[in-house]
C-alpha positions in Angstrom: -9.4 -37.5 -7.2 -5.6 -36.9 -6.8 -5.8 -33.1 -7.1 -7.5 -33.0 -3.7 -4.6 -34.7 -2.0 -2.6 -31.8 -0.3 0.3 -34.1 0.6 2.7 -33.3 -2.3 1.9 -29.6 -2.6 1.3 -28.3 0.9 5.0 -28.5 1.9 6.0 -26.7 -1.4 3.4 -23.9 -0.7 4.5 -23.6 2.9 8.2 -23.4 2.0 7.6 -20.9 -0.7 5.5 -18.7 1.6 8.1 -18.8 4.4 11.0 -18.1 2.0 9.2 -15.0 0.7 8.1 -13.7 4.0 11.3 -14.3 6.0 14.0 -13.8 3.4 12.9 -12.0 0.3 10.4 -9.5 1.7 12.9 -7.9 4.3 15.5 -7.5 1.5 12.9 -5.8 -0.7 11.8 -3.4 2.0 15.3 -2.1 2.6 15.5 -0.6 -0.9 15.0 3.1 -1.1 12.5 4.6 -3.5 14.2 6.5 -6.4 11.2 8.8 -6.6 10.0 9.5 -3.0 6.6 11.3 -2.6 6.8 15.0 -1.9 4.6 17.0 0.4 4.3 20.0 -1.9 1.0 20.7 -3.6 0.8 19.8 -7.3 1.0 22.6 -9.8 -2.0 23.0 -12.1 -0.9 24.0 -15.6 -2.4 27.1 -17.1 -4.3 26.0 -20.2 -5.8 28.2 -22.9 -8.7 27.2 -25.0 -8.1 26.1 -28.5 -9.1 28.6 -31.2 -10.7 26.7 -34.1 -10.2 28.5 -37.5 -13.8 27.8 -38.6 -15.6 29.3 -35.7 
């Protein structure tokens, strides 16, 4: 069964993994988040119950 032969695909997988982990990932981690998390407590909106006209 040829799909069990790792010879043609192992190098491709290894090269892709190394490229991602050594080149692409450090570049992605240097980007700043445009919406950084804040430490303030979330505000809870004041809601009023709906008044149904038939009740």
